[in-house]
C-alpha positions, 0 to 999 in steps of 0.5 A: 500500500502506497503512502498517504501523508508523507513528511520530508525533511531538509526541503530547503536543499536540493534533494529534499525540496525536489523530492517533495516536488515529485511527491506533490505532483503524484495524485496517489499521495494525499498530502506532503509536508516539507520540514526545514529550519529555513524556507526554501528559495522562491523557485524551489518553493514554486516547484514544490507545488501543493507541499505544505512547508513547516518551519521546524527544527527536527532537533526539537521534540515538538517534531512529534506533534507535527507528525501526530497532528498531520497523521503522517504515515511515511517519513523521508529523512533527507536532511542529513547534511554533508556541508559545514553548517553556519555554526561550524562542526558542532552545529552540523553534528547536532543537526545530523545526529541529534536531529535524527534521534529526535525524528526517530523518537517522534516516529516511534511514538506515532502508531500511524508511521509505517515507513521510514526512508533514510538518506545515508552515504557510502562514507560509512565504509570509510576510505583506506589502503586496506579497503576491499576492491568493492564494498557490499552492504554487509562488509564492515569497514577496515577503519571506521570513520573517526570524524566529520560527516562520515562519523555522523552517518555511522551514528545515524545508521546505528540509531536507525537500526535501534529504531528498527528493533523497537518498531519492527512493524515499520518498513525502513529503507536506508540508501547509501548514496555514492558521491552526488554529482550533476549540474545542479549539485553544489558539493565539495566534489563539484567545487573541487573539479571546478578549480582551474588547478586541481591539487592531488596527492603525489602517488595516489590515483583514487577510483571514483564512483558517482551518482547523478542527482536525478538518479538520487531523486528517482531512487528516493521517490521509488523508496517512498512509493514502494515497499523496499525495506533494507540497506542498499548501495546506490551508485552509477555503473563503472568508475573513473580514476581521479586523473581521468576525471580531472582531464575530462573536466579540462582541469590541470592536475598538480600532484603534491607531496602529502606533507603539503596537502594539509596547509593547502586545504586550510588555504582553500577552506579560509578562501571559501573555495572548497571545504575539505575535511580529513575523510574527504581527503582520504576519499581523494587518496583511496577512492571507494567503489560499491557493489550495487547488485542488491539495488538492481536485484532486490530494489529493482532500480538501475541508475540511468547515468553511469559514473562517466555519463554523470560526470560528463553531464556535470561538466557540460551543465556547469559549462566548464572550459578547458584551462589549457586549449586542447589544440595547443596541447595536441600541437605540443604533442606533435612537436614533441613527436617530431623532435623525438623522430629527428633525434632518432 
């Protein structure tokens, strides 16, 4: 049976707001409530149609009144934040972890809630030199994330499992998204590849697996509308090496010794160009690849974009132009080839 009254958190941001818009456009859904601490922008609010915006903080126990008074039966928690909040890391952790605890407590108290969908992240697997070639949903990470957004996600999933034990009658779907990319996504990775000169760590070339933002919306919508309980890795097919991605974006890679990376990332953070965190730096060193067999088989979803297609769509959509003219590079390569031929 499909949902009647759906509550979506984090609607002032891309995923939450556009998911609410999709659900509001579906006549099978009786009512859609969008919750956030700030009102969505004018354009996003218009797209959300008949969605009822509720200005509320999920860290506050009053969220239980919103759920009970509206007779919510399906909750989609899309408010997990991977960006630094205005109040810094402490505020970000409160929003992610404390907010999830209060939201789940409200769901536990409501006998009408029968489905919870949680947007999680593949960052729960961490990134290290000891990682397996491919992560399945059942593999335990070799090194648990110890800080930042990744650690928040590990704690959030722990609370979700605890909620599932207390309310076995509720269907819970946990979606571990790979890194999102697309023309409309503003994230650390998209800012990183938009830099004219891209710093990398000397001796490392990470394997990247990406998820197009439209595929992320589609899988969230399906999880909301259909009965698909379980934990699922969500990512586009195939991988890109970091060096390949930099070339496809027309950027110039600058390999640096690892000792110089930390001061450089502090400079980027202070200049508000890219807000690197330790776990993001590890990801750009070692990468991460997911097994999506369960997504395609049990969940019944095949992402429309492969990793390469999603990245190329981001490059086209952002209008990224090569820093160095490709014809100039080809001319230099031809000149070097002619010189080597003469030397022979």
